N, CA, C and O atoms as a GROMACS GRO file, in nm:
protein
  344
    1MET      N    1  -0.129   2.143   1.027
    1MET     CA    2   0.068   2.106   0.983
    1MET      C    3   0.091   1.991   1.067
    1MET      O    4   0.118   1.890   1.002
    2TRP      N    5   0.089   1.978   1.191
    2TRP     CA    6   0.170   1.842   1.233
    2TRP      C    7   0.060   1.699   1.230
    2TRP      O    8   0.103   1.584   1.242
    3ALA      N    9  -0.033   1.721   1.219
    3ALA     CA   10  -0.142   1.651   1.146
    3ALA      C   11  -0.104   1.584   1.093
    3ALA      O   12  -0.078   1.474   1.141
    4ASP      N   13  -0.078   1.620   0.953
    4ASP     CA   14  -0.056   1.621   0.837
    4ASP      C   15   0.049   1.525   0.874
    4ASP      O   16   0.022   1.407   0.849
    5ILE      N   17   0.134   1.544   0.914
    5ILE     CA   18   0.314   1.475   0.947
    5ILE      C   19   0.285   1.375   0.991
    5ILE      O   20   0.336   1.276   0.939
    6ILE      N   21   0.187   1.357   1.108
    6ILE     CA   22   0.202   1.240   1.192
    6ILE      C   23   0.149   1.111   1.080
    6ILE      O   24   0.187   0.994   1.073
    7ASN      N   25   0.015   1.209   0.975
    7ASN     CA   26  -0.028   1.123   0.931
    7ASN      C   27   0.036   1.043   0.805
    7ASN      O   28   0.035   0.922   0.784
    8ALA      N   29   0.093   1.154   0.723
    8ALA     CA   30   0.235   1.024   0.652
    8ALA      C   31   0.337   1.003   0.695
    8ALA      O   32   0.428   1.023   0.614
    9SER      N   33   0.371   0.963   0.807
    9SER     CA   34   0.462   0.935   0.858
    9SER      C   35   0.374   0.776   0.893
    9SER      O   36   0.443   0.674   0.882
   10PHE      N   37   0.224   0.759   0.934
   10PHE     CA   38   0.211   0.647   0.938
   10PHE      C   39   0.245   0.553   0.826
   10PHE      O   40   0.328   0.462   0.812
   11ALA      N   41   0.109   0.630   0.714
   11ALA     CA   42   0.178   0.635   0.567
   11ALA      C   43   0.295   0.585   0.571
   11ALA      O   44   0.350   0.526   0.664
   12MET      N   45   0.322   0.604   0.497
   12MET     CA   46   0.503   0.618   0.470
   12MET      C   47   0.565   0.437   0.584
   12MET      O   48   0.624   0.334   0.550
   13LEU      N   49   0.503   0.490   0.732
   13LEU     CA   50   0.561   0.298   0.740
   13LEU      C   51   0.452   0.176   0.758
   13LEU      O   52   0.479   0.065   0.803
   14ALA      N   53   0.296   0.232   0.703
   14ALA     CA   54   0.261   0.119   0.618
   14ALA      C   55   0.312   0.145   0.436
   14ALA      O   56   0.402   0.064   0.413
   15GLY      N   57   0.290   0.203   0.349
   15GLY     CA   58   0.360   0.165   0.287
   15GLY      C   59   0.505   0.017   0.291
   15GLY      O   60   0.502  -0.102   0.257
   16ILE      N   61   0.610   0.102   0.347
   16ILE     CA   62   0.761   0.022   0.439
   16ILE      C   63   0.663  -0.120   0.431
   16ILE      O   64   0.670  -0.200   0.338
   17ALA      N   65   0.562  -0.134   0.559
   17ALA     CA   66   0.630  -0.264   0.585
   17ALA      C   67   0.448  -0.333   0.459
   17ALA      O   68   0.436  -0.455   0.456
   18VAL      N   69   0.379  -0.281   0.407
   18VAL     CA   70   0.443  -0.408   0.257
   18VAL      C   71   0.466  -0.414   0.180
   18VAL      O   72   0.419  -0.485   0.090
   19LEU      N   73   0.571  -0.324   0.177
   19LEU     CA   74   0.747  -0.339   0.101
   19LEU      C   75   0.754  -0.443   0.115
   19LEU      O   76   0.801  -0.519   0.030
   20ASN      N   77   0.708  -0.477   0.224
   20ASN     CA   78   0.770  -0.573   0.339
   20ASN      C   79   0.712  -0.668   0.275
   20ASN      O   80   0.750  -0.687   0.160
   21HIS      N   81   0.625  -0.739   0.322
   21HIS     CA   82   0.520  -0.783   0.254
   21HIS      C   83   0.621  -0.870   0.066
   21HIS      O   84   0.662  -0.981   0.031
   22CYS      N   85   0.614  -0.745   0.015
   22CYS     CA   86   0.656  -0.858  -0.143
   22CYS      C   87   0.763  -0.852  -0.143
   22CYS      O   88   0.793  -0.878  -0.260
   23ARG      N   89   0.866  -0.832  -0.081
   23ARG     CA   90   1.018  -0.855  -0.080
   23ARG      C   91   0.979  -1.029  -0.007
   23ARG      O   92   1.031  -1.135  -0.043
   24THR      N   93   0.903  -1.014   0.071
   24THR     CA   94   0.860  -1.191   0.096
   24THR      C   95   0.833  -1.238   0.053
   24THR      O   96   0.892  -1.344   0.075
   25VAL      N   97   0.738  -1.254  -0.048
   25VAL     CA   98   0.690  -1.327  -0.164
   25VAL      C   99   0.758  -1.256  -0.257
   25VAL      O  100   0.665  -1.188  -0.300
   26ILE      N  101   0.814  -1.237  -0.294
   26ILE     CA  102   0.940  -1.175  -0.396
   26ILE      C  103   1.055  -1.289  -0.428
   26ILE      O  104   1.093  -1.337  -0.534
   27LYS      N  105   1.106  -1.318  -0.259
   27LYS     CA  106   1.178  -1.440  -0.171
   27LYS      C  107   1.168  -1.580  -0.209
   27LYS      O  108   1.245  -1.657  -0.265
   28HIS      N  109   1.038  -1.590  -0.159
   28HIS     CA  110   0.941  -1.773  -0.150
   28HIS      C  111   0.874  -1.789  -0.281
   28HIS      O  112   0.858  -1.907  -0.313
   29LYS      N  113   0.820  -1.679  -0.386
   29LYS     CA  114   0.779  -1.709  -0.466
   29LYS      C  115   0.590  -1.794  -0.452
   29LYS      O  116   0.519  -1.865  -0.524
   30GLU      N  117   0.582  -1.743  -0.346
   30GLU     CA  118   0.415  -1.812  -0.294
   30GLU      C  119   0.347  -1.772  -0.239
   30GLU      O  120   0.412  -1.758  -0.135
   31VAL      N  121   0.216  -1.721  -0.211
   31VAL     CA  122   0.151  -1.665  -0.149
   31VAL      C  123  -0.013  -1.811  -0.087
   31VAL      O  124  -0.060  -1.912  -0.139
   32ALA      N  125  -0.033  -1.758   0.001
   32ALA     CA  126  -0.096  -1.874   0.034
   32ALA      C  127  -0.185  -1.730   0.161
   32ALA      O  128  -0.158  -1.613   0.187
   33GLY      N  129  -0.322  -1.849   0.220
   33GLY     CA  130  -0.409  -1.753   0.298
   33GLY      C  131  -0.424  -1.541   0.307
   33GLY      O  132  -0.486  -1.466   0.383
   34VAL      N  133  -0.338  -1.518   0.193
   34VAL     CA  134  -0.404  -1.406   0.196
   34VAL      C  135  -0.495  -1.299   0.036
   34VAL      O  136  -0.472  -1.285  -0.084
   35SER      N  137  -0.605  -1.249   0.139
   35SER     CA  138  -0.706  -1.274   0.068
   35SER      C  139  -0.658  -1.103  -0.041
   35SER      O  140  -0.598  -1.013   0.016
   36ILE      N  141  -0.693  -1.090  -0.174
   36ILE     CA  142  -0.680  -1.037  -0.293
   36ILE      C  143  -0.756  -0.898  -0.258
   36ILE      O  144  -0.716  -0.795  -0.204
   37LEU      N  145  -0.855  -0.928  -0.300
   37LEU     CA  146  -0.970  -0.831  -0.213
   37LEU      C  147  -0.967  -0.726  -0.090
   37LEU      O  148  -0.996  -0.607  -0.098
   38SER      N  149  -0.930  -0.789   0.014
   38SER     CA  150  -0.876  -0.689   0.070
   38SER      C  151  -0.837  -0.615   0.046
   38SER      O  152  -0.859  -0.497   0.071
   39THR      N  153  -0.740  -0.683  -0.032
   39THR     CA  154  -0.568  -0.585  -0.008
   39THR      C  155  -0.613  -0.459  -0.143
   39THR      O  156  -0.582  -0.341  -0.128
   40ALA      N  157  -0.704  -0.519  -0.296
   40ALA     CA  158  -0.747  -0.461  -0.261
   40ALA      C  159  -0.839  -0.326  -0.313
   40ALA      O  160  -0.830  -0.241  -0.402
   41PHE      N  161  -0.921  -0.353  -0.218
   41PHE     CA  162  -0.965  -0.194  -0.172
   41PHE      C  163  -0.972  -0.123  -0.040
   41PHE      O  164  -1.060  -0.047   0.000
   42PHE      N  165  -0.777  -0.193   0.066
   42PHE     CA  166  -0.681  -0.060   0.068
   42PHE      C  167  -0.639   0.000  -0.036
   42PHE      O  168  -0.626   0.123  -0.029
   43THR      N  169  -0.611  -0.059  -0.145
   43THR     CA  170  -0.517  -0.026  -0.227
   43THR      C  171  -0.655   0.089  -0.331
   43THR      O  172  -0.666   0.212  -0.327
   44VAL      N  173  -0.722   0.010  -0.397
   44VAL     CA  174  -0.810   0.160  -0.447
   44VAL      C  175  -0.802   0.280  -0.362
   44VAL      O  176  -0.745   0.385  -0.389
   45TRP      N  177  -0.908   0.233  -0.190
   45TRP     CA  178  -0.875   0.380  -0.083
   45TRP      C  179  -0.743   0.454  -0.123
   45TRP      O  180  -0.745   0.570  -0.161
   46GLY      N  181  -0.688   0.418  -0.118
   46GLY     CA  182  -0.524   0.454  -0.100
   46GLY      C  183  -0.580   0.537  -0.227
   46GLY      O  184  -0.605   0.652  -0.188
   47VAL      N  185  -0.606   0.521  -0.358
   47VAL     CA  186  -0.575   0.587  -0.510
   47VAL      C  187  -0.681   0.689  -0.472
   47VAL      O  188  -0.673   0.790  -0.542
   48TRP      N  189  -0.813   0.696  -0.349
   48TRP     CA  190  -0.931   0.751  -0.377
   48TRP      C  191  -0.843   0.890  -0.278
   48TRP      O  192  -0.853   1.009  -0.307
   49ASN      N  193  -0.755   0.833  -0.154
   49ASN     CA  194  -0.675   0.964  -0.096
   49ASN      C  195  -0.570   1.049  -0.149
   49ASN      O  196  -0.502   1.139  -0.099
   50LEU      N  197  -0.579   0.978  -0.299
   50LEU     CA  198  -0.461   1.044  -0.334
   50LEU      C  199  -0.573   1.178  -0.415
   50LEU      O  200  -0.565   1.294  -0.375
   51TYR      N  201  -0.620   1.160  -0.470
   51TYR     CA  202  -0.741   1.275  -0.406
   51TYR      C  203  -0.804   1.368  -0.354
   51TYR      O  204  -0.805   1.486  -0.389
   52TYR      N  205  -0.859   1.319  -0.267
   52TYR     CA  206  -0.848   1.378  -0.078
   52TYR      C  207  -0.797   1.449  -0.009
   52TYR      O  208  -0.822   1.567   0.015
   53PHE      N  209  -0.694   1.360   0.042
   53PHE     CA  210  -0.551   1.489   0.012
   53PHE      C  211  -0.551   1.669   0.008
   53PHE      O  212  -0.588   1.770   0.069
   54PRO      N  213  -0.465   1.609  -0.142
   54PRO     CA  214  -0.460   1.767  -0.206
   54PRO      C  215  -0.577   1.791  -0.149
   54PRO      O  216  -0.550   1.817  -0.032
   55SER      N  217  -0.678   1.795  -0.163
   55SER     CA  218  -0.824   1.852  -0.168
   55SER      C  219  -0.822   1.950  -0.003
   55SER      O  220  -0.847   2.068   0.021
   56LEU      N  221  -0.784   1.840   0.081
   56LEU     CA  222  -0.739   1.935   0.232
   56LEU      C  223  -0.637   1.990   0.176
   56LEU      O  224  -0.571   1.895   0.133
   57GLY      N  225  -0.586   2.084   0.150
   57GLY     CA  226  -0.419   2.120   0.143
   57GLY      C  227  -0.316   1.992   0.234
   57GLY      O  228  -0.231   2.030   0.315
   58GLN      N  229  -0.339   1.846   0.208
   58GLN     CA  230  -0.227   1.811   0.351
   58GLN      C  231  -0.139   1.704   0.221
   58GLN      O  232  -0.157   1.613   0.140
   59TRP      N  233  -0.061   1.777   0.266
   59TRP     CA  234   0.049   1.712   0.142
   59TRP      C  235   0.183   1.623   0.143
   59TRP      O  236   0.254   1.567   0.060
   60TRP      N  237   0.176   1.646   0.312
   60TRP     CA  238   0.240   1.524   0.351
   60TRP      C  239   0.158   1.425   0.318
   60TRP      O  240   0.205   1.349   0.233
   61SER      N  241   0.024   1.395   0.369
   61SER     CA  242  -0.041   1.302   0.361
   61SER      C  243  -0.076   1.246   0.214
   61SER      O  244  -0.162   1.159   0.197
   62PHE      N  245   0.000   1.303   0.109
   62PHE     CA  246  -0.040   1.286  -0.040
   62PHE      C  247   0.104   1.207  -0.030
   62PHE      O  248   0.115   1.084  -0.037
   63TYR      N  249   0.193   1.286  -0.016
   63TYR     CA  250   0.361   1.181  -0.049
   63TYR      C  251   0.327   1.083   0.016
   63TYR      O  252   0.343   0.982  -0.052
   64GLY      N  253   0.273   1.053   0.151
   64GLY     CA  254   0.259   0.941   0.233
   64GLY      C  255   0.152   0.781   0.185
   64GLY      O  256   0.156   0.659   0.204
   65GLY      N  257   0.056   0.893   0.108
   65GLY     CA  258   0.002   0.772   0.050
   65GLY      C  259   0.044   0.766  -0.069
   65GLY      O  260  -0.064   0.735  -0.120
   66LEU      N  261   0.129   0.770  -0.175
   66LEU     CA  262   0.186   0.757  -0.299
   66LEU      C  263   0.245   0.613  -0.243
   66LEU      O  264   0.221   0.496  -0.275
   67ILE      N  265   0.339   0.678  -0.136
   67ILE     CA  266   0.416   0.469  -0.125
   67ILE      C  267   0.288   0.435  -0.060
   67ILE      O  268   0.340   0.359   0.022
   68VAL      N  269   0.216   0.431  -0.042
   68VAL     CA  270   0.114   0.308  -0.027
   68VAL      C  271   0.075   0.278  -0.163
   68VAL      O  272   0.094   0.165  -0.206
   69VAL      N  273   0.009   0.392  -0.256
   69VAL     CA  274  -0.064   0.251  -0.308
   69VAL      C  275  -0.014   0.225  -0.416
   69VAL      O  276  -0.069   0.180  -0.517
   70PHE      N  277   0.190   0.277  -0.380
   70PHE     CA  278   0.246   0.199  -0.478
   70PHE      C  279   0.298   0.074  -0.448
   70PHE      O  280   0.337  -0.010  -0.530
   71ALA      N  281   0.297   0.064  -0.295
   71ALA     CA  282   0.364  -0.083  -0.231
   71ALA      C  283   0.206  -0.130  -0.207
   71ALA      O  284   0.191  -0.205  -0.111
   72ASN      N  285   0.130  -0.107  -0.255
   72ASN     CA  286  -0.025  -0.194  -0.243
   72ASN      C  287  -0.041  -0.241  -0.394
   72ASN      O  288  -0.087  -0.346  -0.439
   73THR      N  289   0.001  -0.150  -0.445
   73THR     CA  290  -0.050  -0.216  -0.576
   73THR      C  291   0.084  -0.353  -0.653
   73THR      O  292   0.071  -0.457  -0.717
   74LEU      N  293   0.192  -0.282  -0.605
   74LEU     CA  294   0.308  -0.379  -0.617
   74LEU      C  295   0.206  -0.538  -0.588
   74LEU      O  296   0.181  -0.616  -0.680
   75TRP      N  297   0.171  -0.554  -0.479
   75TRP     CA  298   0.151  -0.689  -0.320
   75TRP      C  299   0.005  -0.716  -0.432
   75TRP      O  300   0.014  -0.807  -0.515
   76VAL      N  301  -0.092  -0.653  -0.427
   76VAL     CA  302  -0.137  -0.711  -0.562
   76VAL      C  303  -0.112  -0.757  -0.688
   76VAL      O  304  -0.206  -0.814  -0.744
   77PHE      N  305  -0.006  -0.746  -0.749
   77PHE     CA  306   0.053  -0.777  -0.893
   77PHE      C  307   0.119  -0.865  -0.792
   77PHE      O  308   0.005  -0.911  -0.782
   78LEU      N  309   0.187  -0.930  -0.712
   78LEU     CA  310   0.270  -1.044  -0.676
   78LEU      C  311   0.188  -1.121  -0.605
   78LEU      O  312   0.250  -1.211  -0.548
   79LEU      N  313  -0.007  -1.121  -0.574
   79LEU     CA  314  -0.028  -1.149  -0.466
   79LEU      C  315  -0.131  -1.276  -0.634
   79LEU      O  316  -0.152  -1.396  -0.618
   80ILE      N  317  -0.158  -1.224  -0.723
   80ILE     CA  318  -0.155  -1.270  -0.806
   80ILE      C  319  -0.128  -1.277  -0.935
   80ILE      O  320  -0.208  -1.263  -1.028
   81LYS      N  321   0.060  -1.312  -0.941
   81LYS     CA  322   0.126  -1.341  -0.963
   81LYS      C  323   0.194  -1.520  -0.882
   81LYS      O  324   0.264  -1.617  -0.912
   82TYR      N  325   0.124  -1.472  -0.786
   82TYR     CA  326   0.256  -1.633  -0.699
   82TYR      C  327   0.188  -1.685  -0.615
   82TYR      O  328   0.247  -1.736  -0.520
   83ARG      N  329  -0.003  -1.691  -0.623
   83ARG     CA  330  -0.112  -1.730  -0.572
   83ARG      C  331  -0.062  -1.898  -0.577
   83ARG      O  332  -0.011  -1.946  -0.679
   84LYS      N  333  -0.080  -1.959  -0.478
   84LYS     CA  334  -0.011  -2.102  -0.452
   84LYS      C  335  -0.144  -2.168  -0.516
   84LYS      O  336  -0.263  -2.147  -0.493
   85GLY      N  337  -0.068  -2.267  -0.616
   85GLY     CA  338  -0.155  -2.340  -0.700
   85GLY      C  339  -0.171  -2.314  -0.842
   85GLY      O  340  -0.260  -2.358  -0.915
   86GLU      N  341  -0.033  -2.205  -0.887
   86GLU     CA  342  -0.099  -2.170  -0.987
   86GLU      C  343   0.005  -2.144  -1.038
   86GLU      O  344   0.009  -2.099  -1.152
   0.00000   0.00000   0.00000
């Protein structure tokens, strides 16, 4: 149980960190030097975790994963929307 809560805490903090990236992009309306493919990979991995964590009974990690997937999905959208030079 403790391992699940610790993992979920890291996931939630990661989601908050990604949302901070999103806030900055929305403010500046510009993105440069960030790989969309890398972020998309971590988004897909997060979607997989939304299946995987419940299969292990790790519900706290599942809820933390929801935050990460939401934040990464928004981040990918913003990276596409605000690519520099387009």
